[in-house]
N, C-alpha and C positions, 0 to 999 in steps of 0.2 A: 260854331266857336263850339262847342259841346265835343266835335268831332277831333277836332286840329287838338284841345287839352290830351283827347285820351290821346293819340299819337305820339303827341310830346312825351305824354307819361312812359311812354314804350319804349322811347328810345334812352330815355334821359334817367329812368328808375332804376334800380339795383336789383339783382334777379327777388329777395325777400319783398315785397312794395307791402307799404304799411296802409289800412287802408283801417281811417278813427268811426268807429260809430258812437257818434254820441260822447262820452268819457272812454269809450273800451276802442283799445288799440287793436285787432287783429292784424297779421304777417299773412301774406297770400305768396304762393310759390308756384311762379312761373314754372310748369314744365316741359313747354316746349316754346324756344325762342321764333321760331318760323314761326307762325303764330299756326290758330288752330281757331275755324267755325265759333262764335261765341254763342252761349246758352242765351237767347233771347231775356229781359228782363221781369221781373217776374216781384212787380211794387206789391200786388195784392198780399203775397203767402210773404215778404219779406217783411211786411210791418208789424207785423203783433211780433215776429224775432226781435225786430228793433224795441218794440216798447217794453220787452221782456228785459233786455238789457241793461237800459235804462235805472240808473239807480233811486230808490225813492227823493222824492223831490223833500230840503229842505222844509223844517216846518213855518208858516206861516211866517214865525216873530221872526225868524234867519234871514227870510227873502222879502222884507217891510222893506228896506230899502239897499241901495247899490253899495253902499257901506258894508252893508252887512255881508254881504258877496264876495267881499274881497277880504284876502290872507293881508297884514303886512309883514313883509321880508326883517328878520331879524336886523336889527338897526333901525329900523324905517324909514330906510333911503326908496324904498319900494313898496309897491303894491300888487300881489301876484294873484292874478283873475280865479277864481276856486276851478271854474272848468279846467284853467290847464294843470293847474296844481295834481288835480285827480288824474290828467294824461301822464305828467309827468308821476305819478305814481302807479299808474297802470301798466307803462313802460318799464317801470324798474323791476319791476312782480314779474313779468315778461320775461328780462331780458335776466335773470337773477333764477328763471327755470329752464332759462336755453343754456346758461352757464353752467347746470347739474351743480346749481352748489347747494352742500348740504348742511342745514341751521343745526341740525341734533348732532354732528361732529365738529361744529368750529365758535369757538367763542364768538360775540361781537366784536371784542379787540381786532379778532383776526377776519373778520369780515368784512369790518369798517373800510379798510382799504379797496376792497373791492367792492366794496358798495360804491363807492364815492367815485372811484372808477366808469363803473356802469352812470354813473349820475353827466359827468363828464362828458361821456360821450350821447348820453342823452339830450345834453341842454345843448349841445355842439348841433344836435341834428332839427331842433326844437330855436337854432338861434333867433329866426325871424321872427319867432312866436313872441319871444321875452318883451318884454319892457325895457329899453335902452339903460332904464339905472339900476338897471335891479344887480347889487351885489351877487354875482355866482357863488364867491364860497360860503357866501349865510346860508344861499340858500340850498345850496348842497347839504350844509351839515345838517338844517333844517330836516329837509327828504331825509338824509340818513337816520337821523333821530326819532322822526315815524316809521322808518321799517326795523330798527334796532335797538330803539329804545324807548322814551314816553314821549316822543309828538313833543308837541309846542308844551307838555308840561315840563319839559328838561330844561328849560331858562328860567318859567316861573321858581320851580324848585330852585334855583344856584340862584334868589333873587332872596336874598338875610331878609330883607325889610319885608316881606308877602310871609303872611303867619299862615293864612287859609286859603289852598286852591279850588273852584264850582265849578267844573263844569252843566250848565243848565243842562246844554244839549250838547251833542257833537260840531255844532256851529256857534257858539255862547260861551264864554267863560269867563267869571271872575276871578276879582281875588281880592283877600282883607288887606289889605297894608296901612300899616303904622293904625290900626285902628277903622279904615274907613272901608267899606266893599263899593268897588269899582269895577265895569266895564274892562276888558281887554281888548285891543285887535287880532287877538289869537284864534286859530279855530281848527278842528281835525279836518282831512278832508275827507271823511264823511263816516258812518258810525262803522262800518267795518274796521274801519280803522281804530276808533275809539276803543271797540271792544279788545281788537287785537291788545292793546298797552293794558288792560284791566288784566289780558290774559296772562302776560309777560308779569306784573303785581304778584299774582295770585299762584302762578301755577309752583314758585320755586316754592312758594310755604305746604303746598301739599293741598290747597286747595279748589274749589272750582266755583265757574260762572256757566249758565247755560239755561236754555228756557225751562227746564227742570228745578232750578234752581239761580234765579235771576237776581239773586241780591245775594254779597259779602262783603263782612270784615276784613281785612289784611293790615300789616305795618309796609312800610321799606326797610330798605335797609338801615337808613339813621333813625330809625324809630317814629317816623311819619303817620300816623293814623289814615287808615283808608279805609271810605265807603263807596261802592258800587252796585249801583242796579241797571238792569238792562230790561230791554222789551222782553216779554208783554208787559210789566211793572211799570218802565220808564214808558210813556207812553211817546216821543218824542227824540229815545234816543239813545243811550249812552247818557248815565249822568256817576258823574264821580266827583268825589266829596275826598279833599286830602287837607288834614289839620297838621299842617308841618309844626317839627319837636326842634327846639333849637339846639345847634350844636356844640354850643355852649353853653351850661345848665343854668336860669336865674337862679341869682342867691335871693335872700330873705332881703339884704340891701337895695339888690336891685329893685325890689317891688315898690321898698322906700323910695330911692330913686324919684320911683315912676308914677308918685302919689298915688299908689296903689293900699297901699298904710301909712302908719307915720311912727316912728322907731322906738316911741314905748309902746304900740301894736305887736311889734316884732320881738321886742323883748320880750314881752306877756305872753307869745303862743310860742315863740322857742324855749321859754321857763315851763309853758305846759306841757310843751313837748319831753322836756327831760324829764317830769317827776310824773312823767309816764300817764298821762292825761287821756280819757278817752275823746276821740274831736271826728266829728262829723263836717265834712265842707257842704257845703247845702250852694244851688246856686241856678239857674238855668243855662240851655246851652251855651258853651261857645266864651261861657261867663267867665272862663280863667281857674274850673276848680281842677282837674286835674295840672296846673302850672302849678297852682296854689302846694296841693296833696306835694307835689315833687320838692318844693323847697320846704315844706315842716318836716319833709321826710328826714333832710340832713340833718336835721338838729338832733338826731335816733343818735345813743353812742356807740360810737364801732366796735365796742365790745357788746353788744346784743345781734341776737341773731332775729332777722326779717325775714317774712314771707310774705313777698309781692303775689299777688293775684288780680291779672287781670283779663279782660277780653281781646284786646291786643297788646302785646306789652311796650308799652308809654314810661313810665318809670323808670328813672335811670339815678338810682341810688348810687353813693362813693364808699358804701360803709364795707368794709371786706367780709362779713358776711351775711349776708343776702341771699337767698334760694326766687327768684323770678320763674311763676307758673301761669301758663296761658292755656285759656280756653280752647279749643276743640269738636269742631262741627260734626257731624256721623257722617259719615262714607256714601257711596252712591246705593250701597243695601242695606241703611238707616242705623249703620252701628258706629260705634265705636266713638260718641258723643259724650264730650267730659265738660259741666257746664262749669259755673263759678261755683257754684254752690255743691258740686261734687268738691272740689279744690278746697273750697274752703274747709271741708267735712275732712279731707285728707290733709290738708295743714294743720290739724287739730292735734297729728298724731306724727309731727317732723318736732314735734320738740323747738316751738319758734314762742322767743322771748315777747314778739309782737307780729300781729299781719295788721297788712298795708293790704285793702280791696280798692282796687283803680274806681271802681262803680256799684251799688249794690242797688240790682233792678227789680226784683222779685224774689224767695223766698228767703235767697241766702242771708239776707235782712237779719233773721231771726237767728242762722247761725253765728251770722257776727257780731250780734247783741251776745250771745250766750259763752262766745270765748273772749269777752269784755270780760264779762263777770265772773270768769274763771280762771284767772291765773297770765289773763295775756292783755292785761293793763297798756297802755298808749299806743292803741291798736287806733287806727286809722280808716277813712272811707269818705264817699262822696255819695250824694244825689240830689236829683234834680228837681229842688222846690224854691218858690220864690223867699221865702223867709224863713226867720228858723222853728215861732209854729206851725207854717208847709211843713216844713220838715220833718217834724213829729208828727204829723197826721199820714203825710207822705211813711216814716218808717214801719206806722201800724198798719199802713194799708199792704205794703210788703209781706211783716209777717203774716198778715193772712195768707196770702199765699205761699206758704209752706204746706200748706193742707193741712194744719194741725188743731183739730176744735177746742181752741183758745179762747178765754173769754176776753173781752177789748181791754177790762179791770188790768187783769194777767197780763197781756201785752205793753200795756202801759206802764206796768208796774216796774218790767222788764229792761223797759226802753230808761225810765228814769233812775234807775240803779246800773245803765251801764252807759251811759252816754253822758260826759261832762258839758265837755264843750260844742255850740254851733256855733260859726262860722262862714257866715252870710257871706258870697260875694256875688257880684252883680256888675251888666257890663248895660254902661250907662248911655244914651240917645249919642253921644259925641264922640263917641266908640271907645270911650276911656274903661278900666275894667278896676273896680274896687270892694275891699271890703266892706259892706256898707252897716256891720253887725256882731259884733264876738258878744254872745251870749252865753251864760250858763244857764244848766237846767238843775234847778231847784228841788224835784220830786215829781208829788202832787200834791194838790189844793184837797179840801172834804169833798167836793164834789166832781172830784176823779180828774181832772184837768190840771198840765202841764202846767209848773212854777217857772215862769220864764224870767229872767234879770241880764239885763242888757251888762254887758262892762263899757264896751266901745260904742260908736255909731259915725255913721257917714248922716251930716245935716246939709243938704241942695239949702242951696242961700237964692241964687238966680242964675236966668243964663245969658252969656254975653250974645253978639250980634252973631257973630261968626260961631255960633252954635255949643260952645263950649260952656260944659256945667260949671258952676262956681259952688265949690262947697267948702266945710270943714269937718273935721274928726273931733268928734269932744268925749271926752271921758264921763261916765253917767256919774259918776264919786259911791257906785259901789264895789265895794270889797268884794270878791268871789270868796268865798266858802275853804277853797282850799287856800288862802293866800300863806296859814301858817306853815306848811306844807314849803313853800318859797323860803319860809326863813329859816325852819330848819334842816336846810339842803344848801343854806347858803350865797340864794341868787337874791335875797329883796332883802333891805333894811329892815328894821322894827319900824310895825305903822304903813309898810305901801308906797313910799312917797314917791317911788318915779310913777306910779299907777295916775 
């Protein structure tokens, strides 16, 4: 039977004979149709080479079940075996090489028709291996996205209901949709495909990712924030986290509608921004700090000059006089780095009315506090902390990272004299994001501790059977020390009744 197959293959196949070895396709060119003596098989020598060609196996968690080893085609009408998907991918790369297509001189839009044509030929060649229910157009679009775009991430980025995309490793992708984190049935072909997508994101921004620099922060064209980690730091393969930014920026009334705050809280915060109070937004990862910072920044009067400073530009202020600055990592020679602290120092020479820093993570906190206290009132920033008091401790620690030998009391006095309000943003177990406290900083007591007074706070009452958290926002009855400024600016009636 084996000899008969060889003879049939010799007659029926074209001059270029495709030979599949694992997920790889090797094309053999027949030099003499008349037939030559066949070299005797050498299995012992070929076996190590075949092992070397095999891609690294998926992590155990990715191959734990049959479903994990399958990819659902767009539209969910069929499931494509991962092995077949890799085969199509390799054949596509082989075809593009044979066609001598130079991607460096062609845009993705110009390349796409050629890629789709190549895919059509490949699927025709593999028609007997494809599940009958496969939507070929969708499958071709998906493979073209992986060859030219962001692969399986394209559809997730197009879904406006998805707020965050988390690639755990190339074979498992999670998303956050409507506050809930859930797995998807999408996956990359392999680790190389995931790394190619990362490079497409970071290369146009002048950033790089390789074994010497295995992690990077970047942003997409729409402003979405991207963090990527590759081997050797990411043990199971490329890890990508994309925090999508709303195409239409949220307004403060949107947050009221989402029950992230009450209308009275929204009025209070807008007025605090307008009278130039320095605000620190505190919260955990993914709690909505940057979104709230962007919303509050919208209350800054349009006549003021604002300088924004971020690691990866996310803020989108609509005012006409806004200067946006972004940090830059060092180049391959270790030069050219500009940190947030460098940009804060430079911003002080740019005649800003306000400075908005995306997040304080280091010694720039001291420079930011000095800016708040020296003619740049109304500045804002965010920091990672789980309560207003922890936010004060966090700022104190960050100031110590500035490298100046300052006594703790002096740092605390600097913080207490610079920060007026802490807005605590929290993400609850049901996926909801709320302002859990709005707190005024009223200096230090005799023991040198911060004096904090809650103006508003969220009180959790109970949890419904479906996990929904039920609570209410309460005004403490405490009137902030700057209530007179609200009155003199005509923003509130005598006595502060709206509170």
